[in-house]
Backbone as CSV, one residue per row, in Angstrom:
resi,resn,N_x,N_y,N_z,CA_x,CA_y,CA_z,C_x,C_y,C_z
1,UNK,-9.782,33.850,-43.764,-9.553,34.099,-42.725,-10.821,34.139,-42.408
2,UNK,-11.833,32.991,-42.213,-12.642,34.037,-41.052,-13.624,32.603,-40.364
3,UNK,-14.116,32.136,-39.045,-14.717,31.936,-38.456,-15.312,30.582,-38.819
4,UNK,-15.440,29.045,-39.007,-16.119,28.494,-39.093,-17.873,28.085,-39.098
5,UNK,-18.357,29.122,-37.820,-19.257,29.125,-36.984,-19.477,29.841,-36.346
6,UNK,-20.368,30.234,-35.051,-20.893,30.874,-34.444,-20.665,31.450,-33.368
7,UNK,-19.769,30.029,-33.451,-19.797,29.784,-31.667,-17.818,29.574,-31.640
8,UNK,-17.315,29.106,-30.262,-16.193,29.055,-30.543,-15.288,27.127,-30.489
9,UNK,-14.528,26.735,-30.472,-14.405,25.296,-31.402,-13.491,24.446,-30.514
10,UNK,-12.418,26.000,-29.966,-10.993,26.095,-29.621,-10.159,26.760,-28.966
11,UNK,-9.151,26.975,-28.806,-8.490,28.425,-28.290,-7.893,29.190,-29.593
12,UNK,-7.539,28.199,-30.406,-7.161,28.621,-31.928,-8.495,29.346,-32.758
13,UNK,-9.392,28.641,-32.038,-10.776,29.997,-32.810,-11.033,31.133,-32.180
14,UNK,-10.465,31.225,-30.904,-10.304,32.019,-30.205,-9.358,33.295,-30.886
15,UNK,-8.147,32.879,-30.757,-7.191,33.988,-31.891,-7.460,34.111,-32.707
16,UNK,-8.694,33.418,-33.764,-8.512,33.143,-35.090,-9.229,35.157,-34.601
17,UNK,-10.509,34.581,-34.194,-11.507,35.821,-33.723,-10.895,37.202,-33.153
18,UNK,-9.662,36.942,-32.033,-9.284,38.673,-31.794,-8.500,38.242,-32.748
19,UNK,-7.655,37.917,-34.069,-7.653,38.368,-34.823,-7.857,39.148,-35.996
20,UNK,-9.828,38.779,-36.082,-10.631,39.708,-37.125,-10.746,40.418,-36.230
21,UNK,-11.397,40.485,-35.270,-11.669,41.602,-34.629,-11.102,42.992,-35.030
22,UNK,-9.721,42.519,-34.789,-8.548,43.808,-34.375,-8.526,44.110,-35.905
23,UNK,-8.301,43.577,-36.882,-8.611,43.768,-38.624,-9.566,44.677,-38.889
24,UNK,-10.967,44.378,-38.728,-11.699,45.140,-38.695,-12.008,46.436,-37.828
25,UNK,-11.939,46.481,-37.211,-11.306,48.102,-36.529,-9.604,48.486,-36.617
26,UNK,-9.306,48.123,-36.644,-7.751,48.698,-37.328,-7.973,49.116,-38.583
27,UNK,-8.346,48.413,-39.567,-8.564,48.921,-40.939,-7.406,48.745,-41.927
28,UNK,-6.473,49.847,-42.417,-5.358,50.265,-42.407,-4.565,50.662,-41.867
29,UNK,-4.326,51.108,-41.091,-3.694,52.118,-40.176,-2.513,51.136,-39.631
30,UNK,-2.944,49.811,-39.358,-2.111,48.820,-38.822,-2.305,47.200,-39.466
31,UNK,-1.126,46.415,-39.602,-1.223,45.695,-40.074,-1.050,44.771,-38.927
32,UNK,-2.018,43.483,-38.908,-2.211,42.650,-37.791,-1.526,41.578,-37.892
33,UNK,-0.973,41.047,-37.369,0.088,39.385,-37.348,-0.298,38.847,-36.355
34,UNK,0.030,37.553,-37.007,0.128,36.388,-35.781,1.800,36.324,-35.450
35,UNK,2.188,35.983,-34.177,3.290,36.620,-34.198,4.048,35.354,-35.373
36,UNK,3.506,34.174,-35.263,4.794,33.439,-36.139,4.910,33.998,-37.726
37,UNK,4.082,34.419,-37.654,4.250,35.237,-39.456,5.046,36.383,-39.458
38,UNK,6.230,36.583,-40.927,6.589,36.890,-41.302,6.374,39.092,-40.931
39,UNK,7.434,39.591,-40.109,7.385,40.768,-40.861,7.606,41.065,-41.503
40,UNK,7.017,42.224,-42.025,7.523,43.324,-43.027,9.221,43.366,-42.853
41,UNK,10.105,43.938,-43.620,11.396,44.275,-43.658,11.123,45.344,-43.217
42,UNK,10.843,46.523,-44.116,10.756,48.103,-43.892,9.188,48.051,-43.246
43,UNK,8.530,47.981,-42.431,6.836,48.436,-42.276,6.826,50.291,-42.307
44,UNK,5.663,50.541,-43.004,5.380,51.632,-43.125,4.425,52.096,-42.622
45,UNK,3.859,50.767,-41.118,2.627,50.967,-40.938,2.475,50.209,-39.498
46,UNK,2.073,50.612,-38.029,2.530,49.943,-37.107,2.000,48.599,-37.422
47,UNK,2.636,47.362,-36.402,2.108,46.065,-36.580,1.937,45.868,-35.402
48,UNK,0.615,44.893,-35.371,-0.325,44.871,-34.117,-0.013,43.095,-33.995
49,UNK,0.551,42.617,-33.364,1.569,40.906,-33.224,0.602,40.368,-32.302
50,UNK,-0.357,39.363,-32.582,-0.810,37.863,-31.092,-0.113,36.837,-31.566
51,UNK,0.593,37.442,-30.284,1.091,35.853,-29.830,-0.178,34.710,-29.137
52,UNK,-0.179,33.475,-29.239,-0.858,32.682,-28.290,-1.470,32.912,-27.402
53,UNK,-2.551,32.601,-27.223,-2.950,32.701,-25.404,-2.790,31.624,-24.600
54,UNK,-2.815,32.096,-23.442,-1.643,31.226,-22.397,-3.759,31.015,-21.746
55,UNK,-3.861,29.905,-21.441,-4.524,29.261,-20.325,-3.947,29.084,-19.099
56,UNK,-5.317,30.421,-18.440,-4.450,30.139,-17.109,-5.635,29.223,-16.005
57,UNK,-6.367,28.617,-16.528,-7.103,28.150,-15.108,-7.803,27.262,-16.359
58,UNK,-8.521,26.138,-16.180,-9.514,25.028,-17.006,-11.132,24.549,-15.493
59,UNK,-11.713,24.674,-16.435,-13.116,24.345,-15.497,-14.256,24.238,-16.243
60,UNK,-15.406,23.896,-15.161,-16.624,23.567,-16.557,-17.717,24.731,-15.979
61,UNK,-18.484,25.285,-17.281,-19.437,26.513,-16.820,-20.259,25.924,-16.587
62,UNK,-21.644,26.320,-16.010,-22.830,25.966,-15.252,-23.221,25.106,-16.480
63,UNK,-23.087,25.267,-17.550,-24.356,24.478,-18.450,-23.539,23.445,-19.162
64,UNK,-22.195,23.094,-18.563,-21.327,21.558,-19.032,-19.978,21.430,-19.764
65,UNK,-20.072,23.046,-20.114,-19.268,22.745,-21.074,-17.948,22.940,-21.197
66,UNK,-17.138,22.850,-21.332,-15.784,23.170,-20.980,-15.308,24.539,-21.189
67,UNK,-14.671,25.094,-20.356,-14.150,26.851,-20.590,-13.035,27.198,-19.631
68,UNK,-12.470,27.446,-20.769,-11.138,28.755,-20.263,-10.269,29.801,-19.823
69,UNK,-10.123,29.887,-18.695,-9.977,30.949,-18.299,-8.383,31.995,-19.226
70,UNK,-8.366,32.220,-20.108,-7.426,32.746,-20.090,-6.556,34.450,-20.855
71,UNK,-5.115,34.082,-21.054,-4.593,35.334,-20.264,-4.140,35.780,-22.077
72,UNK,-4.001,36.493,-22.009,-4.410,37.068,-23.920,-3.121,38.508,-23.977
73,UNK,-2.376,38.435,-25.264,-1.515,39.415,-25.149,-1.497,40.009,-26.817
74,UNK,-1.939,41.288,-26.527,-1.149,42.184,-27.580,-0.431,43.216,-27.900
75,UNK,0.391,42.408,-28.541,1.524,43.788,-28.998,1.809,44.723,-30.351
76,UNK,2.373,46.047,-29.695,2.388,46.252,-30.969,3.986,47.103,-31.003
77,UNK,3.874,47.183,-32.647,5.418,47.642,-32.758,5.478,48.408,-33.281
78,UNK,6.089,49.681,-33.193,6.343,51.141,-34.473,7.449,51.353,-34.654
79,UNK,7.613,51.026,-36.165,9.009,51.041,-36.515,9.895,52.930,-36.328
80,UNK,10.887,52.359,-35.886,11.354,54.251,-36.198,11.457,54.748,-36.807
81,UNK,11.460,54.675,-38.335,11.017,55.411,-39.250,9.981,56.268,-39.415
82,UNK,9.324,55.976,-38.822,7.470,56.439,-38.793,7.389,57.541,-37.634
83,UNK,6.797,58.901,-37.824,6.981,59.839,-37.029,5.674,59.609,-36.017
84,UNK,6.883,60.128,-34.901,6.314,59.561,-33.740,6.558,58.919,-32.879
85,UNK,7.003,57.533,-33.572,6.707,56.336,-32.857,6.538,55.937,-31.688
86,UNK,6.508,56.166,-30.206,6.207,56.379,-28.962,5.068,56.530,-28.628
87,UNK,3.928,58.103,-30.005,3.195,58.439,-29.464,2.218,57.008,-30.085
88,UNK,2.171,57.171,-31.675,1.477,55.981,-31.902,1.468,54.653,-31.619
89,UNK,2.701,54.500,-30.552,2.572,53.170,-30.272,1.834,53.169,-28.752
90,UNK,1.435,54.586,-28.262,1.018,54.838,-26.871,-0.797,54.579,-27.841
91,UNK,-0.817,55.658,-28.670,-1.535,55.881,-29.423,-2.914,54.174,-29.745
92,UNK,-1.867,54.057,-30.655,-2.861,51.934,-30.417,-3.008,50.960,-29.517
93,UNK,-2.389,51.572,-28.609,-2.765,50.423,-27.191,-3.782,51.117,-26.701
94,UNK,-3.986,52.364,-26.460,-4.879,52.784,-25.932,-6.052,52.703,-26.219
95,UNK,-6.044,52.726,-28.222,-7.349,52.170,-29.060,-7.336,50.881,-28.155
96,UNK,-6.362,49.330,-28.574,-6.649,48.447,-28.543,-7.670,48.504,-26.996
97,UNK,-7.415,48.804,-26.041,-7.165,48.777,-24.588,-9.133,49.163,-24.538
98,UNK,-9.160,50.353,-25.304,-11.054,51.177,-25.642,-11.687,49.850,-26.142
99,UNK,-10.811,49.640,-26.864,-12.101,47.980,-28.109,-12.399,47.326,-27.091
100,UNK,-11.221,46.700,-26.004,-11.659,45.330,-25.897,-12.307,45.141,-24.782
101,UNK,-12.165,46.654,-24.065,-13.349,46.570,-22.392,-15.044,46.184,-22.969
102,UNK,-15.214,45.457,-22.233,-17.326,44.467,-22.422,-16.873,44.351,-23.789
103,UNK,-16.421,43.707,-24.288,-16.091,42.699,-25.731,-16.197,41.506,-25.710
104,UNK,-17.697,41.624,-26.719,-17.924,40.127,-26.539,-17.954,39.482,-27.802
105,UNK,-17.940,40.130,-28.822,-17.637,39.577,-30.534,-18.799,39.592,-30.999
106,UNK,-20.004,40.219,-30.497,-21.296,39.697,-31.583,-21.250,39.747,-32.927
107,UNK,-19.858,40.560,-33.711,-20.527,40.580,-34.638,-19.936,39.383,-35.958
108,UNK,-18.913,38.499,-34.622,-18.558,37.747,-35.043,-19.353,35.993,-34.371
109,UNK,-19.864,35.933,-32.567,-20.078,35.235,-32.028,-22.125,35.671,-31.986
110,UNK,-22.150,34.061,-31.839,-23.704,34.361,-31.599,-24.309,34.551,-30.755
111,UNK,-24.748,35.687,-29.506,-24.629,36.035,-28.426,-25.439,34.851,-27.493
112,UNK,-26.516,34.594,-28.129,-27.297,33.515,-27.409,-26.440,32.319,-26.989
113,UNK,-25.040,31.976,-27.406,-24.460,30.690,-26.979,-23.632,30.923,-25.827
114,UNK,-23.488,32.455,-26.366,-22.660,33.063,-24.514,-20.739,31.846,-24.103
115,UNK,-20.938,32.534,-25.639,-19.011,31.905,-25.277,-18.282,32.508,-24.998
116,UNK,-18.035,33.476,-24.627,-16.947,34.821,-23.846,-17.740,35.507,-22.478
117,UNK,-17.163,35.738,-21.509,-17.070,36.478,-20.754,-16.834,38.361,-21.007
118,UNK,-16.971,39.340,-20.712,-16.443,40.807,-20.829,-14.899,40.391,-20.387
119,UNK,-14.055,41.060,-20.778,-12.338,40.659,-20.819,-12.074,41.766,-19.153
120,UNK,-11.442,41.073,-18.683,-11.139,41.460,-17.290,-9.904,41.676,-16.733
121,UNK,-9.419,43.161,-16.366,-7.919,42.789,-16.012,-6.964,43.685,-17.072
122,UNK,-7.307,44.692,-17.843,-7.050,44.558,-19.119,-5.873,46.060,-18.527
123,UNK,-4.552,45.636,-19.362,-3.296,46.260,-18.454,-3.032,46.814,-19.384
124,UNK,-1.975,47.030,-20.006,-1.598,48.133,-20.770,-0.142,48.682,-20.604
125,UNK,0.805,48.808,-21.328,2.464,49.015,-20.692,3.552,49.140,-21.365
126,UNK,4.263,50.210,-21.319,5.115,50.221,-22.768,6.215,49.432,-22.597
127,UNK,6.877,49.123,-23.751,8.179,48.317,-24.654,8.364,48.659,-25.519
128,UNK,10.285,48.537,-25.321,11.035,48.945,-25.941,11.454,47.397,-26.866
129,UNK,11.600,47.347,-27.921,11.461,46.530,-28.945,13.340,46.066,-28.986
130,UNK,13.779,44.921,-28.793,15.476,45.142,-29.457,15.711,45.245,-29.825
131,UNK,14.857,45.730,-31.361,15.302,46.442,-32.635,15.218,48.455,-32.219
132,UNK,15.198,48.193,-30.611,15.690,50.208,-30.028,13.555,50.928,-30.914
133,UNK,13.004,49.399,-31.599,11.663,50.364,-31.621,10.798,50.292,-30.271
134,UNK,9.870,51.572,-30.745,8.863,52.157,-29.680,7.398,50.292,-29.558
135,UNK,7.298,50.250,-28.525,6.413,49.876,-28.591,5.470,49.545,-27.568
136,UNK,4.042,48.904,-27.804,2.669,49.160,-25.824,2.804,47.349,-26.307
137,UNK,2.371,47.175,-24.696,1.802,45.609,-24.559,0.879,45.595,-23.843
138,UNK,-0.631,44.783,-24.245,-1.938,45.405,-24.181,-2.274,43.884,-23.096
139,UNK,-2.247,43.336,-22.320,-2.984,42.380,-21.565,-3.768,42.015,-20.473
140,UNK,-4.619,41.200,-21.296,-6.319,40.749,-20.085,-6.728,39.630,-20.287
141,UNK,-7.580,39.075,-19.630,-8.143,38.217,-18.930,-9.643,38.131,-19.513
142,UNK,-10.412,36.953,-19.657,-11.062,36.914,-20.847,-11.644,35.145,-20.539
143,UNK,-12.527,34.901,-20.017,-13.398,33.727,-20.294,-13.635,33.097,-21.564
144,UNK,-13.255,31.917,-21.316,-14.058,32.059,-23.282,-14.887,29.867,-22.558
145,UNK,-15.864,29.369,-23.130,-16.601,28.867,-23.405,-16.146,27.566,-25.009
146,UNK,-16.496,26.286,-24.694,-16.088,25.840,-25.990,-17.521,25.005,-26.465
147,UNK,-17.285,24.558,-27.746,-18.801,24.091,-28.146,-19.993,24.720,-27.533
148,UNK,-21.203,23.797,-27.903,-22.272,24.198,-27.817,-22.946,22.903,-26.890
149,UNK,-24.340,23.229,-25.949,-24.440,21.907,-25.140,-24.562,21.170,-26.448
150,UNK,-24.868,20.778,-26.814,-25.593,19.855,-28.234,-24.096,19.293,-28.515
151,UNK,-23.336,20.029,-29.107,-22.208,20.126,-29.443,-20.780,19.699,-28.853
152,UNK,-20.211,19.214,-29.339,-19.016,18.971,-28.109,-17.995,19.160,-28.887
153,UNK,-17.356,20.383,-28.093,-15.571,20.683,-29.148,-14.260,20.241,-28.877
154,UNK,-12.834,21.415,-29.777,-12.654,20.211,-29.509,-12.009,18.807,-30.741
155,UNK,-12.366,20.060,-32.263,-12.563,19.186,-33.085,-10.422,19.132,-33.618
156,UNK,-10.015,18.886,-34.288,-8.185,19.416,-34.674,-8.505,20.093,-36.014
157,UNK,-8.169,21.217,-36.195,-8.200,21.630,-37.462,-7.187,21.225,-38.152
158,UNK,-7.295,21.574,-39.581,-5.612,21.349,-40.263,-5.794,20.219,-41.485
159,UNK,-5.202,20.300,-42.380,-5.362,19.809,-43.422,-5.191,17.722,-43.109
160,UNK,-6.353,16.926,-43.092,-5.805,15.871,-43.698,-4.705,14.898,-41.698
161,UNK,-5.703,15.315,-41.059,-5.466,15.202,-40.061,-5.288,13.439,-39.388
162,UNK,-4.027,13.099,-38.889,-4.267,11.756,-38.878,-5.043,11.291,-37.041
163,UNK,-5.422,12.101,-36.862,-6.158,12.543,-35.715,-8.026,12.302,-35.419
164,UNK,-8.524,11.330,-35.394,-10.085,10.713,-35.699,-10.810,11.457,-34.556
165,UNK,-12.224,11.515,-34.053,-12.347,11.532,-32.850,-13.058,9.908,-32.956
């Protein structure tokens, strides 16, 4: 998985970017999944789950590009079979909060395109899964801009899409 460009085309690109960023930062200490991915039955390490982002506000940027203020959530689930699951959930939650603060994703996006603003309203709270596993939820708000001034956004990504421009 990789982004095809150094800018964002749509909110799907942002979710992919967040996944790639967390995978790079977390390494092998946890498994990063999208919400729809099938979780391992007996995971041997914590899971970081990324649900789709919520669009809180849509507007136009100063340079005329479309932009959204998105509300993102990162869920952490620590299986009961691991040592000190509540401590691990809290630890990973703190790790995610710390790394997302001020993050403009320069390793993935060209800073000249100013695709994202720094995350704001970063919050974290413990949660308990319905399986009684320990967890943590990190939420934040971030403004993201799509396309470039010379390249419009919102191409449909998919195989043999019947939708054309």
